[in-house]
C-alpha positions in Angstrom: 15.2 12.5 17.2 15.8 11.6 20.9 15.8 8.2 22.6 12.0 7.9 23.1 10.9 4.5 24.1 8.5 3.3 21.5 5.7 1.0 22.4 3.7 -0.8 19.7 0.4 1.0 18.9 -1.8 -2.0 18.1 -4.5 0.1 16.4 -2.1 1.2 13.7 -1.2 -2.4 12.8 -4.9 -3.5 13.0 -6.0 -0.6 10.8 -3.2 -1.4 8.3 -4.3 -5.1 8.3 -7.9 -4.0 7.6 -6.8 -1.7 4.8 -4.6 -4.5 3.3 -7.4 -7.1 3.5 -9.8 -4.6 1.8 -7.2 -3.9 -0.9 -6.9 -7.6 -1.8 -10.7 -7.9 -1.8 -11.4 -5.0 -4.1 -8.4 -5.8 -6.4 -9.8 -9.2 -7.0 -13.4 -8.0 -7.6 -16.4 -10.3 -7.8 -19.2 -11.3 -10.1 -21.9 -8.6 -10.7 -20.5 -6.4 -7.9 -22.5 -3.3 -7.1 -21.1 0.2 -8.2 -20.2 1.0 -4.6 -17.7 -1.9 -4.6 -15.8 -0.2 -7.3 -14.1 3.2 -7.9 -16.4 6.2 -8.3 -17.1 6.8 -12.0 -14.6 9.0 -13.8 -15.8 12.5 -14.3 -18.1 12.4 -11.3 -18.0 14.2 -8.0 -17.6 11.8 -5.1 -15.8 8.7 -3.7 -16.6 5.2 -2.6 -15.0 3.2 0.2 -12.8 1.7 -2.5 -11.3 5.1 -3.2 -10.2 5.5 0.4 -8.1 2.3 0.5 -5.0 3.6 -1.2 -4.7 6.9 0.5 -5.4 5.1 3.8 -2.3 3.1 3.2 -0.3 6.2 2.3 -1.5 7.8 5.5 -0.5 4.8 7.6 2.9 4.8 5.9 3.3 8.3 7.2 2.2 7.4 10.7 4.9 4.7 10.8 7.7 7.1 9.8 8.3 8.8 13.2 7.7 5.5 15.0 10.3 3.7 12.8 12.9 6.5 13.2 12.5 6.4 16.9 13.2 2.6 16.9 16.1 3.1 14.4 17.8 5.3 17.0 19.1 2.1 18.7 20.4 0.8 15.4 21.5 3.6 13.1 23.8 6.4 14.1 23.3 9.8 12.4 21.0 11.1 9.7 23.2 9.9 6.9 22.5 6.3 7.6 18.8 7.0 8.2 18.6 8.8 4.8 20.3 5.9 3.1 17.7 3.6 4.6 14.9 5.8 3.4 16.4 6.0 -0.1 16.8 2.2 -0.3 13.3 1.5 0.8 11.8 4.0 -1.6 13.9 2.8 -4.5 13.0 -0.8 -3.7 9.2 0.0 -3.7 9.6 1.9 -6.9 11.4 -0.9 -8.6 8.7 -3.4 -7.4 6.1 -1.0 -8.8 7.7 -0.9 -12.2 7.9 -4.7 -12.4 4.2 -4.9 -11.3 2.9 -2.5 -14.0 5.0 -3.7 -17.0 2.7 -6.5 -18.1 2.4 -5.7 -21.8 4.7 -8.5 -22.8 5.5 -9.2 -26.5 5.0 -12.9 -26.2 5.9 -13.5 -29.9 9.5 -12.5 -29.1 9.8 -13.4 -25.4 8.1 -16.8 -25.7 5.7 -18.3 -23.1 2.5 -16.5 -22.4 1.7 -13.2 -20.7 0.3 -15.1 -17.7 3.6 -17.0 -17.3 5.7 -13.9 -17.6 3.6 -12.1 -15.1 4.0 -15.0 -12.7 7.8 -15.0 -13.3 8.1 -11.3 -12.6 6.2 -11.6 -9.3 8.3 -14.7 -8.4 11.5 -12.6 -9.0 10.2 -10.0 -6.5 9.7 -12.8 -3.9 13.2 -14.3 -4.6 15.0 -11.0 -4.2 13.2 -9.4 -1.3 12.2 -12.4 0.8 13.6 -12.5 4.3 14.3 -15.5 6.4 14.7 -14.9 10.2 14.8 -18.4 11.4 17.5 -19.9 13.6 18.3 -22.7 11.1 21.8 -22.0 9.7 21.2 -24.1 6.6 18.0 -22.2 6.1 19.8 -18.9 6.2 22.4 -20.1 3.7 19.7 -21.3 1.3 17.9 -18.0 1.7 21.0 -16.0 0.7 21.6 -18.3 -2.3 18.0 -17.9 -3.4 18.4 -14.1 -3.1 21.5 -14.1 -5.3 19.6 -16.2 -7.9 16.7 -13.8 -7.7 19.0 -10.8 -8.3 20.5 -12.6 -11.3 17.0 -13.4 -12.6 16.0 -9.7 -12.1 19.0 -8.5 -14.2 18.2 -11.1 -16.9 14.5 -10.2 -16.8 15.4 -6.5 -17.4 17.5 -7.2 -20.5 15.1 -9.9 -21.9 11.9 -7.9 -21.4 10.2 -6.7 -24.5 6.9 -5.0 -25.2 5.2 -4.6 -28.6 6.4 -1.1 -28.9 10.1 -2.1 -28.9 12.1 -2.1 -32.1 12.5 -5.8 -33.2 16.2 -5.8 -32.5 16.0 -4.3 -29.0 15.1 -6.0 -25.8 14.7 -4.5 -22.3 14.3 -0.8 -23.1 10.6 -0.9 -22.3 11.0 -2.1 -18.7 10.4 1.4 -17.4 7.6 3.2 -15.6 4.5 3.8 -17.6 3.3 4.7 -14.1 4.8 3.6 -10.8 2.2 1.2 -9.6 0.7 1.2 -6.1 4.0 0.2 -4.5 6.0 2.8 -6.5 3.5 5.5 -5.5 3.9 4.5 -1.9 7.6 4.6 -2.2 7.7 8.0 -3.8 5.4 9.5 -1.2 7.4 7.8 1.6 10.7 9.3 0.2 9.3 12.8 0.3 7.7 12.6 3.7 10.5 10.7 5.4 13.1 13.1 4.0 11.1 16.1 5.3 10.8 14.4 8.7 14.5 13.7 8.8 15.2 17.4 8.2 12.5 18.8 10.6 12.2 16.2 13.3 9.3 16.1 15.7 8.7 19.8 15.8 5.0 19.9 15.2 4.7 23.5 14.1 7.3 23.0 11.4 5.7 19.7 10.3 2.4 21.5 9.9 4.1 24.2 7.9 5.4 21.5 5.6 1.9 20.1 5.2 0.6 23.6 4.5 3.3 24.1 1.8 2.5 20.8 0.2 -1.2 21.6 0.2 -0.5 25.0 -1.4 1.7 23.4 -4.1 -1.0 20.7 -4.6 -3.9 23.2 -5.1 -1.8 25.5 -7.3 -0.6 22.6 -9.5 -4.2 21.2 -9.7 -5.3 24.6 -11.0 -2.9 24.5 -13.8 0.1 26.3 -12.3 3.6 25.1 -11.5 4.2 23.3 -14.8 7.8 24.6 -14.7 8.2 22.5 -11.5 8.3 19.3 -13.5 11.4 18.2 -11.6 9.3 17.8 -8.5 7.0 15.3 -10.0 9.2 12.2 -10.5 7.8 11.7 -14.0 4.2 12.3 -13.0 2.0 15.3 -12.8 3.1 17.7 -9.9 -0.5 17.6 -8.4 -0.4 13.8 -8.1 3.1 13.6 -6.7 2.5 16.3 -4.1 -1.1 15.3 -3.4 -0.1 11.8 -2.4 2.9 13.1 -0.4 0.5 15.4 1.4 -1.5 12.4 2.6 1.7 10.8 3.9 2.8 14.0 5.5 -0.5 14.2 7.4 0.3 10.7 8.7 3.7 11.9 9.8 2.1 14.6 11.9 -0.1 12.0 13.6 2.8 9.6 14.1 4.8 12.4 15.8 2.0 13.0 18.2 2.0 9.3 19.1 5.6 9.7 20.3 4.7 12.8 22.3 1.8 11.1 24.0 3.9 8.0 24.9 5.7 10.0 27.5 2.4 10.2 29.5 0.8 7.7 31.8 -1.7 5.3 30.2 -4.9 7.1 31.2 -3.7 10.5 30.2 -2.2 9.2 26.9 -5.5 7.5 25.9 -7.4 10.7 26.7 -5.1 13.0 24.8 -4.7 10.6 21.8 -8.5 10.1 21.5 -9.1 13.9 21.6 -6.3 14.5 19.0 -7.6 11.9 16.6 -11.2 13.2 16.8 -10.1 16.8 16.1 -7.7 15.6 13.4 -10.6 13.8 11.6 -13.0 16.7 12.0 -10.5 19.3 10.7 -9.6 16.9 7.8 -13.3 16.6 6.9 -13.7 20.4 7.2 -10.7 21.0 4.9 -12.1 18.5 2.4 -15.5 20.3 2.4 -13.8 23.7 1.7 -11.5 22.3 -1.0 -14.4 20.5 -2.7 -15.8 23.9 -3.5 -12.8 24.6 -5.7 -12.7 21.6 -8.0 -15.0 18.9 -6.6 -14.0 15.5 -5.2 -12.6 12.5 -7.1 -9.6 10.2 -6.9 -8.5 10.7 -10.5 -5.7 13.2 -10.6 -5.7 13.3 -6.7 -8.1 16.1 -6.2 -7.2 18.4 -3.2 -10.4 17.6 -1.5 -9.7 13.9 -2.0 -6.5 14.2 0.2 -8.3 15.6 3.2 -11.6 13.7 2.9 -9.8 10.3 2.7 -7.6 11.3 5.6 -10.7 12.2 7.6 -12.3 8.8 7.0 -9.1 7.0 7.8 -8.6 8.8 11.0 -12.3 8.3 12.0 -11.8 4.5 11.5 -8.5 4.8 13.6 -10.4 6.5 16.5 -12.8 3.5 16.7 -10.1 0.9 16.4 -7.9 2.8 18.9 -10.6 2.8 21.5 -11.3 -0.9 20.9 -7.8 -2.2 20.9 -5.5 0.2 22.8 -7.9 1.5 25.4 -10.5 -1.2 26.0 -7.9 -4.0 25.2 -10.4 -6.0 23.2 -8.5 -9.1 22.0 -10.2 -11.7 19.9 -9.6 -13.7 16.8 -10.6 -10.7 14.5 -8.2 -8.2 16.1 -5.4 -10.8 16.3 -6.0 -11.7 12.6 -5.9 -8.1 11.4 -2.9 -7.4 13.6 -1.1 -10.2 11.9 -2.1 -9.1 8.4 -0.9 -5.6 9.2 2.5 -7.0 10.1 2.9 -8.7 6.7 1.3 -6.1 4.5 4.0 -6.2 1.8 3.9 -10.0 1.7 0.1 -10.0 1.4 0.1 -7.5 -1.4 2.6 -9.4 -3.5 1.2 -12.8 -2.8 -2.3 -11.7 -3.6 -1.1 -11.3 -7.3 1.4 -14.2 -7.2 -1.2 -16.8 -5.9 -3.8 -15.5 -8.4 -1.4 -15.9 -11.3 -0.2 -19.3 -10.2 -3.7 -20.6 -10.0 -4.6 -19.0 -13.3 -1.8 -21.2 -14.9 -3.5 -24.4 -13.7 -6.3 -25.7 -16.0 -9.4 -27.0 -14.2 -11.4 -28.3 -17.2 -14.3 -26.8 -19.2 -12.1 -23.9 -20.2 -11.7 -22.8 -16.6 -8.5 -22.1 -14.6 -8.1 -23.3 -11.1 -8.5 -19.6 -9.9 -11.8 -19.3 -11.7 -13.0 -22.6 -10.3 -12.1 -21.9 -6.7 -12.8 -18.1 -6.5 -15.0 -17.0 -9.5 -17.5 -19.8 -10.1 -20.3 -19.5 -7.6 -21.8 -16.3 -9.1 -22.2 -17.6 -12.6 -23.5 -20.9 -11.1 -26.3 -19.0 -9.3 -27.3 -17.4 -12.5 -27.3 -20.7 -14.3 -29.4 -22.3 -11.6 -32.0 -19.5 -11.8 -30.9 -17.7 -8.6 -29.7 -14.3 -9.9 -30.4 -12.5 -6.6 -27.7 -14.7 -4.9 -25.1 -14.3 -7.6 -23.4 -11.1 -6.2 -23.4 -12.5 -2.6 -21.9 -15.7 -3.8 -19.3 -13.8 -5.8 -18.4 -11.6 -2.8 -18.1 -14.7 -0.6 -15.6 -16.3 -3.0 -13.6 -13.1 -3.2 -13.6 -12.9 0.6 -12.3 -16.5 0.7 -9.5 -15.5 -1.7 -8.4 -12.6 0.5 -8.6 -14.8 3.5 -6.5 -17.5 1.8 -3.8 -15.0 0.9 -3.7 -13.6 4.4 -3.5 -17.1 6.0 -0.7 -18.1 3.6 1.3 -15.0 4.5 0.7 -15.6 8.3 1.8 -19.2 8.0 5.0 -18.1 6.2 5.6 -15.5 8.9 5.2 -18.3 11.5 8.1 -20.0 9.8 10.1 -16.7 9.9 9.7 -16.1 6.2 8.3 -12.7 5.0 8.9 -10.1 2.3 10.7 -7.1 3.8 12.7 -4.1 2.6 
């Protein structure tokens, strides 16, 4: 892979922070939100900005792969250790994803309520995969003890888990993927893309051949072919598995170009990088337009046009942010905030659910939970006060406040050298 010196590309972290903040916002939802703040209706032909968020994260995961391997060159020696690291990260994300989506608890046999068990499952993720990087020796010892307790809790949780579909005498057999969850899908796409990059390296022509092959498999599978290639799907439909991996592979190509351009002086690097991103976005949009003629455009089932259209929009946003942050060096509280959120993306995603569940467990009177009172109450209040026109804006404001709260909590934890990391 070479010993390329890798400078941070601020626009990548800022864009990741923006995508993560938007993900928390849309996952929370708000009172009487308009249709464009939700997924495009099933069976339709189109997408909303909400539909771009997940593939944007897949794309950015791909962008980070070449940059990460270039940094690993100083730490890991040989492809075997790199591949082990890839497998560990992918497996961890997939395990987290399974824990996330298995929320159909049989509370009559497990005890407690579903809300409590969901909180416990998220807390286990934090206990096992937290990372303390502080200088305090006692803090590091406590961190390791907490991690061991978390691992023991995870094993116990697996064997104790029960869903209503279990036989009465069996516990634990239902803690398996009904689907992989957002984290698991990212882990699966990362595994495919990172493995291909490990094998091919930064040879752009071979990387693009790999993307072409993935696209051909995706289009063929979407048309009903390749059912015999079930082994390629990881328990999902081939078209979904390869479609999502294609998004990440396109990110790998962009990440590899970043490394190539970093050998140039600043002015030449910015010129070439801007030109590359503009053409990348235009060609992605053009590919999406052509593929849309085949099957249409929708997120469900990962339509072929969905892959390239969302990559086009993500890259277009990247061009703007790249010019603002990396070229013109605009540095204000917004860019610093998003840069910080981008550096704690996993923490933000997990804590967005953990904090919500924790506040849901706290009663606030009148049948409300603390979460409803703090972040879901203004919209209904506007309706009750005869101000229905303000209700959606009030709901959106509260949801924005929730996303902001999650981000600030994670940034505060990072300041104390405590994050979630794999």
